[in-house]
N, C-alpha and C positions, 0 to 999 in steps of 0.2 A: 260487709265482705261477702254478701250473698251472690255477688256477680263474679267471684273468683273463677268458678267453673266456666262461665261464658268468656272471660278474658283468656283463660288457657286455651279454650277452643278457638278463639279469634287469633291467638298467637301462632296457630298452625296454618293460617291462611296468609299467603304472601301480601295480599292487599291490606290486611289489617294488622299484620304482625308488629310493626314498629309502634303503633299507637297502643296496642294491647300490652306490649312489654313495658312501655312507659308507665301505664296505669298500674301494672303489677309492681313495678319498681317503687311507686309511691306508696302502695299498700304494705310493702314488705316491712317497713319500720313501725307500722302501727301495732299496738299491743294486741296480742291474740292472733296475729296473722299466721305465725308458724304452726301452732297447734291446729288451727283451722285448715291450713293447707294439708297437713298430714292426715287429718280426718277425711278430707276430700279424697286423698289418694287411697285410703282404705275402704271408702264407700264403694260398693259394687254397683250403685245405681248409675252414675255417669258413664259415658262412653269410655272404653278402655284407652283410647288414644288420648283423651283428656286426662285420665289418671296417670298415664305414662308421662305426659307433658308436665304434670304436677311433680312427679318424681324427679324429672330432669331439672325442673326449676328449683326444687329443694336442694338437689345436689349442687347446683350452681351457687346457691346462697351459701352453702357450707364451704364451697371452694373459694368464692370471691369476696364474701361479705361477712363471714362469721366474726372476724376481728376488725371490722371496719370502724375507724375512729371518727369519720365524718358521717353523720346520720347513722349511728350504731344501732344494731338490733337490740330490742329490750332484753335485759338480763333474765327477767322472769320467763320470757318466751324461750330463751335458749335453755334454761334449766328445765322447763317443761318438756321441751323437745328431747333432751338427753334422756329423760325418764321414760319416754314413749317410743323411742326408735327401736329398741330391741323387741319389745312386744309387737311392734308393727311388723318386724321381720317375721315373727312367728305367724301373724295373721295372714301374711302373704305367702304361706308355704305351699299353696296349691300350685301345681305345675303350670297352670295357665297364667299365673302371675309372675313367672320367672323374670321377664323383662323389667317389670316394676320393682321386683325384689332386688334386682341387681343395682338399680339406682339408689335404693334405700341403703343397701350394704355399702355402697361407695360413699354415701353421705355419712354413715357411721364412721367409716375409716377416716374421712377428711376431718370430721369433728374430733375424733379420738386423737388424731395427730396433734391437734392443738390443745385439747382439754384433758386428755388422759395422761397421768392419773390424777392430777391436781384438782380438777373440777369435776371429774367423772370417776370417782374411786370405786364405784360398784359395778363398773362396766363388765369386767370379767366375771364377777359373780352372777350377773344377769345372764351372760352367755352360758355359763356352766349349768345353772338351774334350768335353762331352756332345753338342754340336751335330753333326748328321749331314747329309751332302749328299744322302742318299737316303731316310732313314727319317723321314718327316714326323710320324709319331705320336710319336717321340722328341722331335723339334724342338718339337712342340706342348707337351709337358710342360715342356721347358726354357724356352720363351718365356713360358708361363703363370707359371712360378716367377720369371723375371726381371722380368716386368711387375708381379707382386705385390710385389716388392722396390722397384722404381723408382717406382711410382705414388705412393708417399708423398711424393715430392719435390714434387708438385704443390701440396700444401697447406702446405708448410713455408716459413718466411720465410728470407730470405738470411742466411747466417752462414758464417764461415770453416770451421766443422766440416762443414756441409752441402756447401760447394763442394769441400772436400778429398775428401769421399766421392764426389761426382759425377766429379771429375777422375780419381780412382782407377778408377772403373768405366769411364770413357771410354777410359782408357789401355789397358785390356785387352779391352774388349767392342766398341768402335765399329767396328773394321775387320771382324771376323767378322759383326757385325750388318749392315753395309752390303753385304757379299758375299751374305749370305743373303737380304737384302731384294731385291737385283737378281735373284738366282736364282728366288725365289718369284714376284716380279712377272712375270718372263718366262714362267713356267709357267702362271699363271692367264690371261695374255693371249694364250697360244699357241692354235693351232688344228691339230689337235683338242686338246680339253682332256685333261689327264691323268686316269687312271681314279680316282685318289683326290682329285679336285678339291675335295670338301668339306673334307677335312683340310688341303689346301694353302691353301684360302681362309681357313680359321680361322687358320692360321699367318700369313697376310698381314695379317689384321685385328690380330693381336697385334703384328706388326712395326710397323704404323702406330701402334698405341698406344704402343709403346716409342719411336718417333720423337717423339711428343708428350712423353713423359717426358724425353727427352734435351734437348728445346728449351724446356721450360717455364720455365727460369730464365735461361739464356744460350744463345748459339748456338755449338755446338762447331765448331771450325775445319774438321773433316772434313765436317760437314754444310754449313757455309757454302761450302766449295769446290765442293760438288756441287749447289748451289742449282738450277741450270737442269735438272739431271737429274730433279728432283722437281717443279718448278714451271713449266717451259717451257709456253707456251700450248697447243701441240698435241701435243708429244712427251713432256712430263713425265709421270712416273708418276701423279701425283695427278689430272691432267686426264684421263688415259686411264682411271683407275679410275672416274671419275664417269660415263663413258659405257659402262661394262662391265656387261652384264646377260645372262649366258648363260642360255638356256632351261633347261638342266639344273639350275639352282639356283633357278628360280622356284618360288614356293609357291602353295598354294591361296588364293584371295582371302579365304576365311573364316578362315584361319590368322592368329592375332594375334601370332605370333612373327616378328620381322623376318628377312628373308632374309639370307644372307651378303653378297651385293652391297650391300644396303641398309645393313647394319652397317658395311661398309668405307667407303661413301660418307659415312656420318655422321661417322666418325673423320676423314676427309679434310676435311670442313667445319670440324670442331673445330680441326684443325691450321691451316687457313687463317685462321680467326678469331683464333687465337693469334698468328699472324704479323702480322696487321693491327695488333694491339695492341702487340706487342713489337718487331717487326722490319719496320716499313714501308719502310725504306730498301732492304732486300733485295727486297721486292716491287716497288719502283719501277723496278728494273732491266729489267723486261719488262712487257708488258700482261697479266700473269697474272690479276689480279683482274677485269679486264674480261671475260675468257673465263669465269671462274668465275661471275660474275653472269649471263652469258648462259646458262650451263648451268643455273643455278637457275631461270631463266625457263622453260627447256625441261622441267625435271624436275617442278616443282611448279605451274607456271602452268596456269590453267584447270582446276584440280583433277585433274591427270593422275595423282596418287597418292592415291586416295580411301580405300584400305584402312587398317584400324587398324594393321596391321603396319608401315606406313610413317610412322606418327605421329612417331617420333623423328627420322627422316630429314628430314621436312618441317619440323619445329620447328627443327632445327639449321640447315637451309638458310636459314630466315627469320632466325634469329639472326645468321648470317653476313652477310646483307643489312643488318640493323640496325647491326652493328658497322662495316661498310664505310661506311654513311651517317654514323655518329657520328664516325668517324675524321677526316673532313674532307679526306682525301687524294684522294677520288674525286668531287669536286663536279661535274666535267664529265659524270659518268655520270648524276647525279640532278637536275641543276639545271633541266632542261627540263620545262615543265608537261606536255607530252605523255608524257614518260617517267614522271613521277609518276602521271599518270592511268592509264597502262598498268600500272604497278606495283600501284596500288590495285585496278584492275579485274581484272587477271589473277592476282595473287598474294594480295592481302589479303582482298578480299571473298569469294572462294571458300572460304577457310579460316576465315572468321568464322561461317558458318552452322552451326547444330547439325546433326550427322549422326545417322543412325539408331542407331548405337552409343551415342552420348551420351544420346539420349532413353531408350533401354533402360536405361542405367546410372542415369539419374535415377529411374526407377521401381523397378528391381530391386536396385540396389546404391547407395543414396543416400549411405552413408558414404564410398564411394570417389569418388563425384561431388564431394562436399564436400571431401575430402582433396585431390583434384587442383586444385580451385578455389582452395584456400587454400595450397597447397604452393609458395609463392613465396619462394625463399631471400632475395631482397632486399626482400621485403615489397611486391610490386607492387600495382597498383591494379586495380580491377574495375569494369567498366561494365555487365556483365550476368551472367547465370548461366553462368559459364565462366571469367571472370577475364581480366585484361590484365596482362601482365608489366610491372613498373615499369621505368623508365629504367635501363638498365644491368643489369637483373636477369636471372636465368636462367629464362626462361619454360619451362613444363613441358608445355603443350598447344599444339595448333595455334592456337587462338583467342588464347592469350596471346602466342605468337610473332608472329602477324599484327598484333595490337594494338601490340606493341613496335616493329614497322616504322613504324607511324603515329607513335608517340611519337618515334622517331628522326628522322623527317622534320620534325615540328613543332619539335623542339629543335635542329635543325641548319640553321636559316635558311630553311626552306620552309613556315613556318607558314601564310601566307596561301593559297598554292596548295593545300596539303593540306587546310586547313579548308574551303575552297570545294568542292573535289572530293568530300571525304567528306560534306559537307553535302548535296550532291546525292544521294548514295546513301542517306543517312538519310531525306531527304524522300521518296525513292522507296519505301523500306520502310514508312514511316508511311502513305503513300497506299495502298499495297497492303493494309495492315492495315485501313484505313478502308473499303475496298471489300468485304472479306469477313473479318470478325474471326475466324470459326471456322476458315477454311481457311488464312489467311495470318498466323497469330499468330507464326510463325517469322520473318517479315519484320520485325515490330516488335522481336522479340528481338535480331535482328542490328542494327537501327537503334539500340537502346539501348546495345548493346555498342560500336558504332562511336563513338557520342557520348562514352561514357566514356573510350574510348581517345584520341580526338583532343583531348579537353578537358584531359587530364592532362599536365602538364609535369614535375612532380616529386612524389614520394610516398615515404612511409616506412611502417613498420608502424602508425603512428598515423593513416593516411589520407592523402589528397591534401594536399600542402603548397603547391603552386603550380599554377595552372590557366592554360589558354590564354585570354588576354584576349579573344579573338574568339569565345569560346563562353560563352553565358549558361546555366550549368548549373542555376541556381535556377529560371529561367523554363522550361527544358526539363522540369525535375522537376514544376513546377506544371501545365504544359500537357499532358504526355504520360505521366508516371510516377505522379503522385499518384493518378490515377484507378484504377490497378491496385492501389495500396497499400490504398485504402479499399474496394475492391470486395469483395462478399460471396464467400465460398468457393464455387467451382463456376460463377461467372458469367464468369470469365476463366480462361485456361489457367494452371495453377499455376506454370509456369516464368516467366510474365510477372509473377506476384506475387513470385516469388523475385528477378527482375530489379529490381523496385521496391525491395524490402528491401535488396538488394545495392547499388543505386545510392545509397540513403540512407547505408548503411554507408561507402561509398567517399568520398562528398563531405560527410561529417558536419562537417568542419572549415569548410566554406563556408556552413553554416547557423548562424543565431543561436540563442542559448539558448532563446528563446521558441519558435522554429520546431521545435527538437528536442523540447521539452516537449510541443508540440502533437501531434507524431506518436507519442509514446510510447504513448498508449492504443491506437492502431492496431497497433503492434507487439505489445502485450500480447494483442490479439485474435488475432493470428496464432500465438501460442503454442498456441492450441487447435485449430489447423488439423490436418486428418487427414493432410496431406502432410508426410513426414519432413523433407525439405529445407526446406520453408517454415518450419516451427516451429523448426528448428535455426538457420536464418539469422536468424530473429526473436530468438532467444536471444543469438546472437553480436552482433547490432546493439545490443540493450539493454545488453549487457556493455560494448561500446565507447562507447556514449553516456554511460553512468554513469561511465566512466573520465575523460571530458573534464572539465577544470576551466575554468571561466570566472571569472577572477580567483581568489578563494579559495573560491568556492562550488562544491560538488560537486552535480551534477544528480541528484536522487533524489526520486522520487514513488511512492506506492502500493507500498511495499516488500512488505507482507504480501500484497497482491493478486498481485504478480508471482510470489511463491513459490507461491501457490495455483495459479496457471496452470502453473507448471513441474511441480508435483505432478500436474496433470491431463494432462500431455503423454504419459503412458503408464504402463506398469507399472513397479515399482521396478527390475526388471532392464533394461527399455528405457531408463529414465533413466540408470542406472548406466553403460551402454555408450556413452552420448552425452556425452563430456566437455565439449562446448560448453554443454549445459544445466547441468552442474555448475559450470562457470566463471561462468555467469550467476547462479546461486544464490549463489555465493561473492561475486561483485561486489555483489549487492544487499545481502547481510548486511554486508559491509565498508563499503559506502557509508552504509547506514542506521544502523548501529551502535546507539546507545542508543535511537533512535526506535522500534526493534522491541520494546522492553521491554513496552509495553502489550499487544502481540499475540503474545507469545512462545509461548503455547499453540497458536496457529495455525501459527506458523513452525516449531516444533520437529518436528512430523510430517514436514514437507517435507524438512528436513535429514536426518532419519533414513532417507530413501530411499537414502542413500549408505552405509548401514551394512555393505553387502556387502564394502566395501573393508577393513573391520577384522576380520581373522581371526587365528587363532593360528598359522597356517602360518609357517614360518621365513622365507619369502620376504617377509613383510610386516614383519619386524623393523625395517628402516629407518624405516618410517612409524610403527610403534609407539613406537620410541625418541623420535621427535620429538614425538609426542602426549604421552608421559609427561613429557618435558622442559617442554613448554608448561604442563601441569597442575601440575607441581611448582613452577614459577616463580610460579604464582598463589597458592600457599599463603603466608599472612602470619603465621600463628601456629604455629610448629613444623613438624616433618616427620612425617607419619604413619608408623607402624611398618611398614606395607606397603611403603613406599618404601625404608626402611632394610634391610628383609629382601632387597630386590632388589639392593642395592649390591654385596654380595660376588660375585654372578654377573656384574655388569658389569665387575668388575676381573679377570676370568679371561681368559687369552690367547685361548681359543676364541671368546669373544664378539666379539673384534676381528679375526677372520680374514676375515670377509666385508667387503670394502672398501666396499660400498654402505652398510653400517651405521655406518661411522666418523663421518660428519658428525652423524648423530643421536645417537650415543653421546657425542661431544664436547659437544654441546649439553646432554645429560642430565647429564654430569659437571659441567659449569659450573653447572647448576642446583643440584646437590648442594653444590658448593663455596660457592655463594652463600647457600644456605639452611641448611646443616648442617655447616659446616667444623669447629666445635668438637667435635662428636661424631665426625667422621671423624678428627680429630687424636687424640682419646682412644682410638679403636679401632685406631690405627696404620695407617689406610688411605691416608694422604697419600703414604707411601713407595710404595705399590702404584700410585697414580696417576702418580707420577713415573716408575716403571718402564714404564708404558704409554707415557708421553710419549717416553721415551728409545728404546723398542724399536719402537713402532708409528707414532708421529706425526711426529717430527722427521726420521727417515731417508727418508721417502717423499715424493715430489713430490705424490702424491695428496692429502696432508693439509696442504699449505701453507695456513695460516690458523688453526690452533688456537692459542689464547692460553694462555701459560704463566706461572705466577706465583710458585712457591715453590722453595725449595732452590737458591739462586742459583749457588753454585760448580759443582756437578755439572751443573746445568741449562745454565749458560753454556758449559761445556765441550762438552756435547752439541750446543748450537746452533752453536758455532764449528766443530765437526767436520763438521756438515752443510754449513755455509757453505763449507768448504774442499773438500769432496768432491762436492757436488751442488747448486750454487747455481742458483736461478731468480729471475727478476725479482719474482715474487710473494713468494718467501721473503725477499728483501732488504727488501721493503716491511714484512712482518710483523716481521722482525728489528729494523729501525729503530724501528717503532712500539712494540715491546716495551721496548726500552731507554729511549726517551723517556717512555713511560708510567710505568715504574718510577721515573723521576726526577720525574715530575709529580705522582704521587699523594701525598696528605698522610697518611702513616702514621708513627707513632712508630718511630724507628730506621731508617726508610727515607730516601731522598733521593738526590741525585746521587752523593755520595761513597760511599754504600753500594754502588751498582752499579759505579762506576768503580774503587773499591778492590778489588772482587771480581774484576774483569777483570785488574787489575794484579797480583793475587796469583797468577794463572795464569801470567803472563809479564810481566816489567817492560816498560813502554812499549807494551804491546799495545793499550791503550785509544786511544793516539794513532793507531795504524794503523786501528783500527775507525772512529774518527771521520773520518779522512781518506778511506778507501776506500769506506765504506758509508753512514755516517749523513749527512754533509754532502751528498754527491751525491744521496741519496734524498730529502732534505727538500723540494726544489721539486716532486717528483712526488707528494707526499702529497695525498689527496683532501680536499675541503672539510670533510667530517665529522670529520676528524682534526686540523684546523688548530688548534683550541683546545688540545688535548693537546700538540701539537708546540710551540706557542708557549710554553706554561707549562713544558714539559720543557726546552726550550732556554734559557729565561730562568733557571730554577733552576740549570741547568748552568753558565750564565755567572756567576751571582751568588752561588751557595751552595757551589760545589765548590772546596775548597782544592787538590785534586789537579790540577784543570784550570788553575789559575793558577801552575803550575810547569812548567818546560821538560820535554819538548817540547810538551806539550799547549797551553800558552799561545799558541804560534805557530800551531797549527791553529785556535785559537779566533778568530784575527784574519782570518777570511775577509771579503771585501769584495763580496759578491754580494747586494744588497738584494732581488733578485727571488726569493730562496729561499723565502720564505713569502708572496710576492705572490699574491693571489687572481686568478683568471681570471673574465672576465665570464660565461662559460657555466657556471661553477661556482656562480654565485649564483642560478641560475634556480629552484632549489627548495630546500626545507628538509628533504628526506628524508621518511621515513615510509612507510606501507604502500602508498600509491598513487603514490609518486614514480616507481618503476620498475615497469613492467608485465611481470612475469616470464612471464606466459602468452604474450605475443607475442615478447619478446626472447629467450626461451629455449624456443621452442615445440618440441613433440615429446615423446614418452614416453621416459623413462629408467628402465630396469628396476632399476638399481642404486641410484639416489638421485634424488629429486625434491624440490626445496626447497618447503617449505610457506610461501609468501609471506604468506598470510593469518594464519599463526600466529606471525609474527615479533613478538617483544616490542619495546616501545619502547626506544630506545637509552638506556643509562645513562651519565650524564656522570661520568667518573672524576675530573674536577677541578671538581666542582660547588662546591667551597669557594671557587672563584675566580668572583666575579660580574663583575669588570671586570679585564681583563688589565693595565690600567694600575696596579692595586694591586700586582700581582706584579712587573712590570717596573720599577716605581719612577719616580716623578716627583720626583726629589730627595728620596727617602725612605730609610728605614733600610737596605734591601738594597743600594742603590747605594753608600751611604756605607761599608757594611761591605765591599763588594766592593773599593772603592778602598783601604780599609785593608789587605785581604788582599794586594792587588797590591804595596803598598808594603812590607809585611812579607815577602811570599813571595819577592821578588827582591832583598831587602836584601843588599848585599855582593857581588852578582854582576851588575852592570850594571843596577841598578834604574832608573836614569834612562832608559836606552835602551828598556827594555820599556815603562815608563810613557809615555814619549814616543811610542813606536810606537802604543800604544792611543789616545792623544790624536790623533796625526797621522792615523791611518787611520780614526779615527772608529768604533771597534767598537761603542760603545753607541749612537751615533747611527744607524749602519747597521742594527744589529739592531732598533733601535726602529722604523726604517722598515719592516723586514721584518715585525715583529709588527703594526705599523699596517696593513700590506698585507693581513693576515688579516681586517681589518674589525672587530677587537675594541677597538682604542684609537684615539684621535684625535690629530692632531698636537699636540705639546706647545707 
């Protein structure tokens, strides 16, 4: 292992990177590698870049390979590393090691997420013992590590396991935490300031973050008892932090990095917003929120914080105001028309206007401008070029946060006052633009933005769903926006044209099909614009309009012309870097489908503009596997030899080590099984498929969703082992679907008793436990697309299984819950298919490991297509019902037959299941 340092150094060079990573990967599983790597990171002799590379590699091991079941890490190495990581953090407490320390802290968090507290019970004790009353560089490392562990609580749902972990941490960490918080707060608020004020201030920010971590689910008693110490209007720590701004920590106005006081204030507003949502009764004990609101007015009113470095602080302060308004607990603060007017004039309007920074970004970094505009976690709405955060959404820019304040006012009972006051500002902006269009175009931009914000009451990723009845958005579009949409390039400012396109995108649901079709030619024209943002927004809007369904009609016109315009939007490299253009091209092809056949020779060159994404680099394997699966599934006459030659490689363990490749590989193997199963059986490859299933798919949560079909006994044992050791909701769904599918499919030798008897062979009466604990509880949760399979599987289980009609299974069969298969109204809204779910919006963002190719999804195959009408299976006085009653009579003969038969009759099993199956929408009342 003496060459680890040289391998890390080689991994930093493009020419030797791949070979060095392969050699490091081989060394990783050797005993002693992990402690050796950590020692190298702590050694000050090697170059700092090599040590940092080692820290990153260690973090990646913790992230990707800590629980690897193929070529696992030695347990002794993992145990040794757990004992050494916290001391390593202390050793890296020097400010120069901050970057390396961050990697180690993340490694601790990743390992703790898997091993704490079961395999790492002393972790919190190690952290507490490392805290120092004087060495704040050490405290900084400890707090960074602690926060990296605790912050994951914020995104987790409530569970007994989570609360046990939180309680364990609080029992050991809360008192040292409160003591250090008081000591640190006293230091930063003292005069004169300590010489190491920057390090102490960083520690105070982390302490505030940990305060949020501790209160994000429930209020710990120790914090509840000290509420006034933190929230008292004048003397509380948080109120004092908001007015803390020492000259020593102020930064240059041109610096875009937030100052330490600004970062601390941002966290304080986050905590206060959390308290409004979760603990309003605590806040009601004192006028704390009133003082916080007054502080916001002083901080951000009249544009007191204009610098880019203060954007996060201003946005969070405005989100705090929005949350306070929406809560309904502080109506006395915002009910006055004068207060609303002052809020709009002093806080909202100043933060709506585009600033120099944003104008420069529009010209110099258009992709970042677009990203910020669209980066709305809750799919907010947009009224102008800059975006408006949707109700309840996490706005990311000043404009979005200011618009969210307006939406909070409109949605909280102040619609009339807000609409009238904002209407006056809109009119003022339009009049200013009318006096001098060249000089005052920003006034119209703000007016369009304000209109979009005040008009929106509710929105989703699919656009605005509910609008303010006092605002006529269609008339405003016709009178003030449409003129910019149809204006020739160069006659108006490009941002106003972007505003017009964005306005159309936002309120597309409020326009009729005819109106949308009428503006499509204008949008196509904007695809040829020289402005990057303009033609990108045009592509986004065309994509969204084509996604809209009006009845059963998909809006689609001039598909080939659209693709030609996209092709003309820039060089292939320029098109390839703009994923919005690619999505637009995909939407056009998906929507037009066969109508493109006559012009395929024109269309094909445009699609080939994306060929740069198909390369032989290993990083593109996930995409390559998906494409291969799609192409193989399209073969109708045999499987080409080239595919068969590829299959042995697909069945090697090395091919399945990259987790991002697994979904594509599963799809490709399914295609092989569907198209070439006889040849695979002849070549003895089915057993290798089963080995992959047992070793790579079933044990891992990552792969919940693979369908399994063959070799029932060993397969069922593998499935049950996973159910026992690592159950997830998604796994229970697929587990239930698998069992009922095997009972529903019409294959010789298969059927309910084949599956039930296989389970019973493993352990007598095991099927009764599976039915009770998993299958029956899961049935009501099954989605609409599975209802037919579930109905047929349950029916055959009821009427064809002799095992089911013997004790104790027969007792489990008599459930009396007719809602188990009842369909929900919202489940009937669509019939599935390619455009039913918009993956581009609902799962937005780039994923390096795996990205679903929604457009390549094959049509769903009906595994019970032999059933045209479920009534034929369930029986309307037919053979199956008669046969079932015969089995009941014979099966219980001589052991209380009359009781069981009477129980069936009395509890109405057939009638109730009939109601359930009818609830699926497949059969009608008899």
